[in-house]
N, C-alpha and C positions, 0 to 999 in steps of 0.2 A: 972171500967171506965178507969182505966189505961191500963188494958188488951185490952180493945175494943181500945183505941187509939193507941195501939202498933200495934194490927192487922190491923188497917185502915192504919197506916203508912206503914207498909210492903206491903199491897196491892197496894198502891199508887206507891211505888216505883218500883213495877213490871210492872204498867201501863207505867210508864215512861220509863222504861228500854226498854220495847216494842216499844213504840214510837221513842226512840232513835235509835233502831235497824233498825225500818222502814226508818227513816230519813238517817241513815248511808248508808242503802243499795241503796236508790234513788241516794245519793250522789256518792256511788260507781259505780252504774250503769251509771250515767252521766259521771264520770271521766273515766271509761273503754271506753264509747263511744267516748269521747274526744280525749284520747289517741290512739284509734284505727284510728280515723279520721285523726289525725296529724301525725301518724307514718309512714303511706303509702307514703306520698310524700318524707318525709326524706329518706326513703328506698329506692325509685326509684331514688333519687338524688345520694345517695351513689353507688348505682349500676351503674349509668352512669358515675360517677367518676372512679369506678374501670375499666369499659370499656375504659374510655380515658386514663388510666394509662397504660392499657395493650397494647393499641393501639400505645402510644409512645414508649414504649419499644420495640414492634415488629418492628416499622419503624428504631428505633434507632440501632437495631440489625444489619441492612444493613450496616451502616457506619463502623462497626468494622469486620463484617464477610462476607460482600459482597454478602449477601444472606437473604432471610427471614428465620425464624426459622421453623423447622419442628414441627409438633403437637406431644404432648405426648401421651404415650400409657395410662396413667392412671394419677391418681391426684397427683402422686408423682413429677410431674412437670419437668421431664427430657426429651427433646426431643428425639423422636424415629424415625430416618428419614427412617429406614428400615421396618416400621410397617405400612401397607396400611390403616388399619382402625383407626388409632390414631386420637382422637377428642378433647384432653384436651390441655389447655393452658400449654406451658412448662415454668412455673412461676420459677421454680428454675434455669433453664439455663439462663432465662432472668434476674435473680437477683432481682426478685419481692417478695412480701410478700405471705406466704401460704394462706392469705385470699382470693387470686385470683385464687386458685386451683379449685374454684366452675365453673370457666369459660370453655366453649367450644371453640375452635379455630379450623378453617380450612383454609389451604393455597392450592393455586393452584399448582398442580405438574403434570399436564397433557397437552394434546394439543401441545407438542413439546416445552413448556415453564414451565420448572420446576423452579419455583420461590425460592424453598428452597434448590437448589442445585447451587454449585459454578460454573458459566458459564466458558465457555473456553475463554481463552485470545482472545481479537480481537482488541480492541482499543490501538494504539500504537502512539507514538510522531512522528515516520518517516512513518507512513501509512503503516507499513510493506513492505516498499521499501528500498532496499539496495542503500544507499547514496555512491556508489562507485565512485572513481575517484576524490573525493574532501577530502582535497585539495591536488593538486599537484603542487608544487611550480616550476616553469620553470626557475627561477633564484635562485642563491646562497641566503642564509639567509642574508649575510651581506649587499647584494645589496637591500634588502627590508625588513628590521628588523620589520617594523609595520604589514606587510602582514604575516611574518613568524609567528608572535606572535598570531594573529588572527587565522592563519591556524592550529597552534598546539591547540588552544582552540576549534575550530571546530572538529578536529580530535577526540578529547577526548568526546566530546557532542555526536558525531555521534555513538561511541562505546556505551555510556550510553543510547542513544535513542533506539539502537538495542536491547540491554538487557532488556528493557521495553516492549519488544514484548511478553515475557513469563509471565509477571506480570499481575494478576488478580485483580481488584478492582470494585468499584460500577459502573464505566463507562461500564464494560463489562456485569455486572448484568442488568444495564438499557438497554442494547441492547435486552437482552433476555425478557424483560418486554415490550419494544416497539414492539417486534415480537408478544407477546401475545395480545397487544392492537391491533395490525393490523389484527389479525386473531382470535377475542375471541369466534368464533362459532365451533372451532376445536373439534374433538371428545375427550372426556376426561377432560375437563376443568372444574374447580370448579364453580358451580352456586349456587346462593341463589334463593329459590322459591319452587314452586311444579311442578306437571306434565304439568299444562296448562300455567303457567307463570314464568319465571326464568331469571335471569342476571347473565352473567359471572362475577366472582369477583376474585380479587388477593388473599384477606383473608378476613376473617370474624371472629368476636368474639360475643359470645352469653352468657348472664347472665341468670340463670334458673328463675328468679323473686322471688316473696315473698313466694311462694310454695316450692322453693328450688328444683324443679323438672323440667326438659326439656320437653316442651310440642311440639305438632305439629310436623313438619319436623325437629325439632332440636334434637329429641330423636334418638339415635344411631340405623340406619338401617330404620327410618321411611320412608315411601313413596318410597319404592324401592332404587333407586340410589340417591334419593334427601336426603340431611342430614340436610340442614340449611334452615329456612324461611327467607323470605324478611325482612330485618329491617322495622319497622313501620307497621307490621301486627297488625290489629286491636285486642286489648286484650278484653277477655270476660271470662266468667267462666272457660273455658277449655284451656286458653292461656294467660300466664303473663309474658312470656320471654321478655327480652329487649336485642336486638342486634345491631350491626352495621358491615357494609360490605364496603370493599374499592375496586372499580373497577380499572382495569389496567391503564386507562387514568389518574383517580384521584390519584392513587398512584404515577404514574410518575410525576405529578405536585407537589405532596406533598414532593417529594424526590428531586426535581430540575433536574430531568433527562433531560429535553429537553434542559435546559440552560447550563447544564454541559457538555451534549454531544456536543451540538452546538460550545460551547467555545472550547473545546478540538479539535474537528474536524477542526474548523476554524484556530486554532493555527497551527495545523499540515499541514494543506494546505498551510499556509503562509510559513511555514519551507520548504515545498517542492518548493514552488515558487523562494524562495531564494536560494534554492539548484540548481534550473535550470538556475538561474542568474550566480550563481557561475560557473557553468559548461560552460556557453557562455563567461564569463569573462576570463576564463582560455584560452579558444581558441583564443580571442583576445590578451591576454598576450603572448601566445606562437607566435603569428604573430609579435608582437612588438619585441620579442627576436630574431625573425629570420631576422627582418628589421635591427636590430643592427648588427647581425652576417654578414649580407649581406653588410652593410655599412663599417663594418670593412674589408671585403674582397676588397670592393671598394677602400678603402684607400690604402691597401695592393698593389692593382693592380696599383693604380695611382702613388705610390711611385716608383714601378718597371718602370713604364712608365717615370718618371722624370729621374730616373737613365739610361735608355736605351736612351732617348732624349739627356741627358747630354753626354753620351758616344758617340753618334752619332755626336753631335756637336764637340766635341773634335777630333773625327776621320776626319770629314769633314774639321776642322780647319786645321789639320795636313797635310791632303791630299792637300788641297788647297796651302798651303805654299810650300810644296815640289813640287808640280807641277809647280807653278810660279817659284820657285827658279830653278828648271831644265830646264825650257823654257828659262829663262833668260841666263842661262850659256851656252846654244846651240844657242842663238840668234833666238831662235823660238818663242818667246813671241809675242802674237798676241792679238788683240782686243778680238777675239772669244774666246781664252783660259781664259782671264781675266773675260769676261762675264759669261763662264761655272762656273769658281771658285766662282763669286759672287753668282750666282743663288744657288749653292751648299750651300754655308754659310747661304744664307737667308732662305733655306729650313731647315737647321739644327737648326737655331735660332727660327724659327717659330714653330717646332716640340717640342722644349725644353719649349718654352713660354706656347704652349698648354697643354704639360704635366704638367707643374707648375700650370695651371688653374684648370686642370682637379683634380690635388691634393687637391687644395683648396676647390673645390667643394666636393670632397668626404670626406674631413675632416668636412666641414659643414653638409653634410648629416648624418655623424656620430654623430655629436653633436645634430642635431635634432632627430636622432633616440634614442639616449640615453635620451634625455628630454622626449620624448614620453613614454619611458619605465619607467621612475620615475613617470610620471603621471599616468601610468597604475599601477603601484605597489601602488600608494596612492589609487587609485580607488579599486584596489584588496583588501586593507586593509579594507576598507568602506564594501565591498561586504562581505567578510568573518565575519566582525563584525556583520553586519545584519544577517547572516545565524545563527551566534553563539546566537545573540539575540533570533531569532525565535525558534532556537532548545531549548534554555533554558526555554522559555516561555511554549512550547509543553510539554516539559519533566515535568515542575512543575505542570502544570494542569492535566496530566495523572497520576503523582504521588498523587496528592490531592485527585482526584476521586469526591467522593460525600461528602467528610468532608468539613466542613465550614472554 
């Protein structure tokens, strides 16, 4: 009996074990399906996070290097600007994690708009115009200290602005990007799509998806000259890649190219307008100085006239007295002689009075001319200061470039 019980107990344990295994299998199958169902959204979200991280790094690269990065030739992640068929993200160059080495990356390098190359210097604080002839002070520094100080500042800023003509920054790259946006259909531009439908893009990033393999046109060399699919392509059993693409106009807006270029060009135009004002002011200043010189000559001439009139009066007086004395001694003094002498004296006195009045007028004209020159010097100081401020602003915006 004991043996039977023992055998029955052992058999019941095997049945229980079998049932337990079945239950465990069912639970495991349900758990596997639940994990599979919940794992995909998390992975897709992580893929999009990686794409966003890569996009931020690519766009941030422009702020320091004034261009987009070149693609890497392999998953080592070092940009290879001389390799035509490079399609990998240069994660190491961008300072990113090696987890992003799985991404494909393409950047436009054709159509006359190589966005991965440092563009030629173009934007300049002085509009690449020689601000020659400013400032030329037509008076001594001691006569216009404020204008002289402002003019010295302007001279230094003109030199600084001219030196910025060869400096390349994000503003010059924005000009290349603007050219690409204006002519996106040029031959050789990077496009995302297929043979029948494509869009020009500045750069694109693609994740291989859950299967870890690039599908469709995202495969190297797939579809002839097409390398990347349009983002948002419907996923199916043969395509699960996730990508993003940034067009030239969108990238220009994201980088703030329009606002920064407008501000820099507007500031440079304002500086040039102030430069023109300074040139006109200098011509006026020269006229005012010439007016002072003419007034000084007028005073000198008037002083000479007074001296000559005084000499004429003295001579006339002496001649009259001598003539009257001589006529009286010879008993030839007549009313006619007295009248002639009186007329000569009157003429001499009149000439002296007129000469004195001319001197007073000339001296007043000199005072007025000098007052106008002082006022012009004050105005010149203001003009030079405005020019200095405009140049300083233009230089600051050009130096800042795309940096915040």
